[in-house]
N, C-alpha and C positions, 0 to 999 in steps of 0.2 A: 719412565712412567711418573708420573704424580703421585705422592704419597697421602694418603687418605686413612686416618684411623690406622696407622700402622702398616697397610695393606698397599699393595701398589697398584693403583686403580690408573689404566691410560687414560689420558685427554681423549676427550673426541678426534681429533687431529691424528694421533696417534693409533688409534684405533683402525682407522680410515686406513692408514698406510701399512697397517699389519693384514687388516681384510684385503686389500689391494693385491699383495705380495703373494698371501695365503690363494686368491685367487689365480694367480699365475703360476702356481707350483712350488714360491720359494721356501722350502723345507726348513730356512733357517729362521723362520717364524715363528714355527710349531710349538716352542716352550711358550712364547709369549702369547699365541694363541689359545693352547690348552691353559695357561694359568687363567686367562679372562672367561673360558670358559665355566672353568671352576668356579668364578666367581658370579658367573651370570648364567645357571643353569636352566634359567627360560629362557634365553636364546636359543641353545642347544634344540633343548626340548621343543622348541616351536619352529626353528628350522631344519630339522633332523626328522619332524615326522613326516616320513614318505606319505603313508597314508593320507594325511590332511593336504598336503604337498601334491600328491597325485588326483585329487578330488576337487581342487581349487582348478587345478590345470584343468581338467574335465568338463566342470562346469562354465570355465572360461572360453574353451574351446566352442562348447553346445551353444553358448548364449552369443558367444564374440563381442562386439563394444556393449551390448544391450545391458549397463548397469542396475536395471529392474529386474531383467530375466535373472541374472548372476544371483540376486540379492533373494528373491522367490526361490530360485534352487538349492543356494545356501541354505535358508532356515528350512525349507523343507527337509534335507538332508540332517541337520541340527536336530527337528524335533523327532524325524526317524531314529537318529541315534540316541537320542532321551530317552524313546518309547522302548525300545528293544533293550537299551542296557539296564534300564531298569532302577532303583535306587543304590542298589551299592553292588554295581557288577564287580567279578575279579579280574586282573589283567587279562587272562584267555577271554573273559565275556569281552571284554573292550576291544580285544583285538578281531574278534568274530565279528563282532557288531560294526565296527569299522569296515570288515571284509563285507558284507551284507549290505551295506548301505554303496559303498562303491560298485560292488555287482548288480544294484539295484539300477545305478545311475546309468553304468554301463549297458545293461540290457534297454532300457529306455530311450538312450540315446541310441543305438541299432535299430529302434523299430521305427522311432520318429527319422530318422535318416532313410530308412528304407521305404518309406512310406512319402518323401518327398521324390523318389526318384521316377521317371515316367521312362517310358519305352526302352525296358532290359530285355538284353538276350536271355535266353533260356540258362545260359552260364552264370552271367550277371544275376540272375535273380535267386540263380544256387546259391551262389557265393552268400547272397545277403540273409537269404534262409540260412544258411548255416549259421552264418556268423550271431542272428537271433538265437537258434538254437544253444550255439554251444554257452551264449552269455548266458541264457535261462538254465543252463545246465549247473554252470558256476554260482547263480544266484542259488539256484534249489540246496546245491552242496552245500553252500556257506550255510543256509539257514539249518539244513541239519543237523549239519556240524554243531553249530550253538544248540538244539534242543538237545542232543546227545550228551555233551558236556554239562550243561543243566541237568539232565537227569543222573549224570553219573556225581553230579556234586549232590545231589541231595542224600543225607545221610539216613539209611535204613535205620527203623530203631523195630527191634524184637521184644516181642511181649509175650510171655507164656501167661495165659488163662485156661484152666484146669488142664491141663495138658496138651493144651494146644496153640498152637505157634501163631502169632498175628503179627506181620512183619508190616510197618507203616512205612510208606513212600516207594514202595514197588508194584509196579504195575503188572498185573498179569493178563 
């Protein structure tokens, strides 16, 4: 490894060799791989983001090689994510928003795919209708969960006014 500012930073070729060996399951490179990842957290955060990787894979599957469609869907997902997350989401809210957007994609893909099919048997039609219903149930469940988390996250403020309790932030 090349020394830069007193820290062991691998050259590009050294890093490629380590990655190649890691991809082949060579456990001897784990210390070097972990050291590099410790110095470059953006790498593992990006490549280890299973939600984003899944979303990207689904978008590529939906759009095929059409980069315009891929980009349009990716931008819609980013806009939905930003809109649902708000200005300062908690880590749990971020995870739930990610799930909502992924479920939204899956639901719309299932519906779009269903509408491209022709001359289905009753069994095939039931399969695709069930697929859509299950996707919608997961989507709505994720939305409900986010709403519940947000309701629970609002601190209730209790104020006593002339012997009566007024609780702000509580829905009745």
